[in-house]
C-alpha positions as CSV (number, residue, x, y, z in Angstrom):
1,M,28.6,63.0,97.6
2,E,28.3,64.1,101.3
3,N,31.3,61.9,102.2
4,K,33.4,63.5,99.4
5,K,32.6,67.0,100.8
6,K,33.7,65.9,104.3
7,A,36.9,64.4,103.0
8,L,37.9,67.7,101.4
9,G,38.1,69.4,104.7
10,R,38.5,73.2,105.1
11,G,41.4,73.5,102.6
12,L,44.5,75.6,102.7
13,E,42.8,78.9,101.9
14,Q,40.6,78.7,105.0
15,L,43.5,77.4,107.1
16,F,45.5,80.5,106.2
17,A,42.5,82.8,106.8
18,N,43.0,82.1,110.6
19,N,45.3,84.4,112.5
20,V,47.3,81.4,113.9
21,I,47.6,78.0,112.3
22,D,46.6,75.1,114.5
23,F,49.5,72.6,114.1
24,D,47.9,70.0,116.4
25,N,45.0,69.6,114.0
26,F,46.7,70.6,110.8
27,E,46.0,67.5,108.8
28,K,42.4,67.2,110.0
29,E,41.9,70.8,108.9
30,I,42.9,70.1,105.3
31,V,41.3,66.7,105.2
32,T,38.4,65.9,107.5
33,E,38.9,62.4,108.7
34,N,36.0,59.9,108.0
35,K,36.3,56.2,108.7
36,N,34.8,55.5,105.2
37,D,37.6,57.5,103.6
38,I,40.5,55.6,105.3
39,M,42.0,52.7,103.4
40,Q,45.0,50.4,103.8
41,I,47.6,51.1,101.1
42,N,50.7,49.0,100.5
43,L,53.9,50.9,101.4
44,D,55.6,49.7,98.2
45,E,52.9,51.7,96.2
46,I,53.7,55.0,98.0
47,R,56.5,57.3,96.9
48,S,57.8,60.4,98.6
49,N,56.2,63.8,98.0
50,P,58.3,65.2,95.0
51,H,58.0,68.6,96.6
52,Q,59.3,67.4,100.0
53,P,61.9,70.0,101.0
54,R,63.4,68.0,103.8
55,K,66.5,66.1,102.9
56,T,67.5,64.5,106.2
57,F,65.5,62.7,108.8
58,N,66.6,62.1,112.4
59,E,67.3,58.4,112.7
60,D,66.8,58.3,116.5
61,S,63.4,60.1,116.1
62,L,62.4,57.6,113.5
63,Q,63.3,54.7,115.7
64,E,61.2,56.1,118.6
65,L,58.3,56.5,116.2
66,A,58.7,53.0,114.9
67,T,58.7,51.6,118.5
68,S,55.4,53.6,119.1
69,I,53.9,52.2,115.9
70,K,54.8,48.6,116.9
71,E,52.9,49.1,120.2
72,F,50.0,51.3,119.3
73,G,49.9,51.2,115.4
74,I,49.5,54.3,113.2
75,V,47.0,56.5,115.0
76,E,46.7,59.2,112.3
77,P,46.4,58.1,108.7
78,V,48.8,59.5,106.1
79,I,47.5,61.6,103.2
80,V,48.2,60.5,99.6
81,K,47.4,61.5,96.1
82,K,46.7,59.0,93.3
83,S,49.4,59.0,90.6
84,I,50.0,57.1,87.4
85,K,51.9,54.5,89.3
86,G,50.6,54.0,92.8
87,Y,50.4,57.0,95.2
88,E,52.4,60.1,96.1
89,L,52.7,61.2,99.7
90,V,51.1,64.5,100.6
91,A,51.7,64.3,104.4
92,G,53.1,61.7,106.7
93,E,56.5,60.8,105.3
94,R,57.9,60.2,108.8
95,R,55.1,57.8,109.6
96,C,55.8,55.8,106.4
97,K,59.5,55.6,107.1
98,A,58.9,54.5,110.7
99,A,56.3,52.0,109.6
100,K,58.8,50.3,107.3
101,I,61.3,50.2,110.2
102,A,58.5,48.7,112.3
103,G,58.0,45.9,109.7
104,L,54.6,47.1,108.5
105,T,53.7,46.4,104.8
106,T,50.6,48.7,104.7
107,V,49.5,52.0,106.3
108,P,46.1,53.7,106.8
109,A,45.7,56.5,104.3
110,I,43.3,59.0,103.0
111,V,43.4,59.6,99.2
112,K,42.8,63.2,98.1
113,D,43.5,65.1,94.9
114,F,45.9,68.0,95.5
115,T,47.6,70.3,93.0
116,D,51.4,70.4,92.8
117,E,51.4,73.8,94.6
118,E,49.1,72.5,97.4
119,M,51.4,69.4,97.8
120,M,54.4,71.6,98.1
121,E,52.8,74.0,100.6
122,I,51.5,71.1,102.8
123,A,54.9,69.5,102.9
124,L,56.4,72.8,103.8
125,I,53.9,73.5,106.6
126,E,54.1,70.0,107.9
127,N,57.9,70.2,108.1
128,I,58.1,73.5,110.0
129,Q,56.4,72.1,113.0
130,R,58.9,69.2,113.4
131,E,61.4,69.6,116.2
132,D,64.1,67.6,114.4
133,L,64.1,69.8,111.3
134,N,67.6,71.4,110.8
135,P,67.7,75.2,110.8
136,I,68.7,75.5,107.1
137,D,65.8,73.3,105.9
138,E,63.5,75.2,108.2
139,A,64.6,78.5,106.8
140,K,64.2,77.3,103.2
141,S,60.7,76.1,104.1
142,V,59.7,79.4,105.7
143,L,61.0,81.4,102.7
144,S,59.1,79.1,100.3
145,I,55.8,79.6,102.1
146,I,56.4,83.4,102.3
147,N,57.0,83.5,98.5
148,L,54.1,81.1,97.7
149,R,51.7,83.0,99.8
150,G,53.0,86.5,99.1
151,I,53.0,87.4,102.8
152,T,55.5,89.4,104.9
153,Q,57.8,88.0,107.6
154,E,55.6,89.6,110.2
155,E,52.5,87.9,108.8
156,F,54.2,84.6,108.7
157,A,55.4,85.0,112.3
158,L,51.9,85.7,113.5
159,K,50.3,82.8,111.7
160,F,52.9,80.3,112.7
161,G,53.2,81.4,116.3
162,K,56.8,82.7,116.0
163,S,58.4,86.0,116.9
164,R,59.4,88.4,114.1
165,S,63.0,88.4,115.3
166,Y,63.1,84.5,115.2
167,I,62.0,84.5,111.6
168,T,64.4,87.3,110.6
169,N,67.4,85.5,112.2
170,L,66.3,82.2,110.7
171,L,66.1,83.6,107.2
172,G,69.5,85.3,107.7
173,L,71.1,81.9,107.7
174,L,70.3,81.6,104.0
175,N,72.7,84.4,103.3
176,L,75.6,82.3,104.6
177,P,77.9,80.6,102.0
178,E,76.7,77.1,101.0
179,N,79.6,75.4,102.7
180,I,78.8,77.1,106.0
181,Q,75.2,76.1,105.6
182,S,76.4,72.5,105.2
183,M,78.3,72.8,108.5
184,V,75.0,73.7,110.2
185,I,73.1,70.9,108.5
186,N,75.8,68.4,109.6
187,K,75.9,69.9,113.1
188,D,79.6,70.9,112.8
189,L,78.4,74.4,113.5
190,S,75.5,75.4,115.8
191,A,72.6,77.5,114.6
192,S,73.5,80.0,117.3
193,H,77.1,80.4,115.9
194,A,75.6,80.6,112.4
195,R,73.2,83.4,113.4
196,V,76.2,85.5,114.6
197,L,78.1,84.8,111.4
198,S,75.1,85.7,109.3
199,K,75.5,89.4,110.4
200,L,78.7,89.6,108.5
201,E,78.8,90.4,104.8
202,D,82.4,89.3,103.9
203,A,82.3,85.6,102.8
204,N,86.0,85.2,103.5
205,Q,85.6,86.4,107.1
206,I,82.6,84.2,107.6
207,E,84.4,81.1,106.4
208,E,87.6,81.9,108.4
209,L,85.7,82.5,111.6
210,A,83.6,79.4,111.2
211,R,86.7,77.3,110.9
212,R,88.1,79.1,114.0
213,V,85.0,78.3,116.0
214,I,85.4,74.6,115.2
215,K,89.2,74.5,115.6
216,E,89.3,76.5,118.9
217,R,85.9,75.3,120.2
218,L,84.7,78.9,120.6
219,N,81.4,79.5,122.3
220,V,78.8,81.9,121.0
221,R,79.9,84.7,123.3
222,D,83.6,84.3,122.2
223,L,82.4,84.5,118.6
224,E,80.4,87.6,119.2
225,K,83.4,89.3,120.7
226,L,85.4,88.5,117.6
227,V,82.7,89.8,115.3
228,N,82.4,93.0,117.3
229,N,86.1,93.5,117.3
230,K,87.1,94.5,113.8
231,D,90.9,94.5,114.7
232,I,90.7,90.9,115.7
233,I,88.8,89.9,112.6
234,K,91.6,91.4,110.5
235,R,94.1,89.1,112.3
236,V,92.0,85.9,111.7
237,P,94.3,83.3,110.1
238,N,93.5,82.8,106.4
239,Y,92.4,79.2,106.5
240,K,90.7,79.7,103.2
241,N,94.0,80.3,101.4
242,D,95.3,77.1,102.8
243,L,92.3,75.3,101.4
244,Y,92.6,76.9,98.0
245,D,96.3,76.2,97.9
246,H,95.6,72.5,98.3
247,K,92.9,72.7,95.6
248,Y,95.2,74.7,93.2
249,N,98.0,72.1,93.6
250,M,95.5,69.4,92.6
251,Y,94.3,71.4,89.6
252,E,97.9,72.1,88.6
253,R,98.8,68.4,88.6
254,V,95.7,67.4,86.6
255,I,96.3,70.1,83.9
256,S,100.0,69.4,83.8
257,D,99.4,65.7,83.3
258,K,97.0,66.5,80.5
259,I,99.3,68.8,78.4
260,G,102.7,67.6,79.6
261,N,104.0,71.1,80.6
262,K,104.5,72.8,83.9
263,V,101.4,74.6,85.2
264,K,101.0,77.3,87.9
265,I,97.7,78.6,89.3
266,N,98.0,81.8,91.2
267,K,95.8,84.9,91.8
268,N,93.0,83.7,89.5
269,K,95.5,83.1,86.7
270,I,96.7,79.9,85.0
271,E,100.3,80.0,83.8
272,I,101.5,77.4,81.4
273,T,105.2,77.2,80.6
274,F,106.2,76.2,77.0
275,D,109.5,75.9,75.1
276,S,108.7,77.1,71.6
277,V,106.0,78.1,69.2
278,K,105.7,74.5,68.1
279,D,105.3,73.4,71.7
280,L,102.6,76.1,72.1
281,E,100.8,74.9,69.0
282,R,100.9,71.3,70.5
283,I,99.3,72.6,73.7
284,M,96.6,74.5,71.7
285,E,95.8,71.3,69.8
286,I,95.5,69.3,73.0
287,L,93.1,72.0,74.4
288,N,91.2,71.8,71.1
289,I,91.8,75.5,70.4
290,S,92.2,76.6,66.8
291,I,93.1,80.0,65.4
292,S,92.0,80.9,61.9
293,E,94.5,83.0,59.9
294,D,92.7,85.5,57.6
């Protein structure tokens, strides 16, 4: 019974009661390590935390960790939760991935029963401290914790050792259009460029300037000058129209092939040319549209 109490650790509530979260001892805070609680678990029996917000893992970083594991082994056990089939990871996904690369078949683990909300929160907190986490995933993790805990940006900044401005700028990235966020995730656009663009409200301007940054290899200061000069923004080439024209041409061909008539898409309208009422009725039938005559 005493060992069970030790294994439970201080828990998330006590962890958040502190002014600043101790990342260096984060896992030991939520699960007190006891040699009797550590067991070797087959990697094939462990599946990823279903609440894991991180979608991408840095391959170079994983290789470095795998090399370290080959030489020193896994120093800190992973944390898992028993499930119907095997185990679900609570914390330590990078260690498990690197262990597989290193050729290990088992990992040291501590089994603990967490709720779904606790698993989500632990995964979020664990991710935020990782240096290789991309800015968009980090922003989503921060926002999720703020919402889960019902805390302010300022309170979050204090507990996680960040400045208020850093958190505000980070969360601002989530206001960017999804395709611009993808550019940041894929490292086509730097987080610094993205932060400047996040100050704009017009999605068209954001997308146009982002493409200009990439095409002209503009640095952050160049972009700031453009953003601060409204006259220049108005003269930004409309790359978006070029993109949409290409898409519209594709849609026109697909619809035209379907109905056998000329199709034109322009200004949020679809124009279909037909020869007669009978031809129109044929098109209506193809589109599975029927009109009842009362």
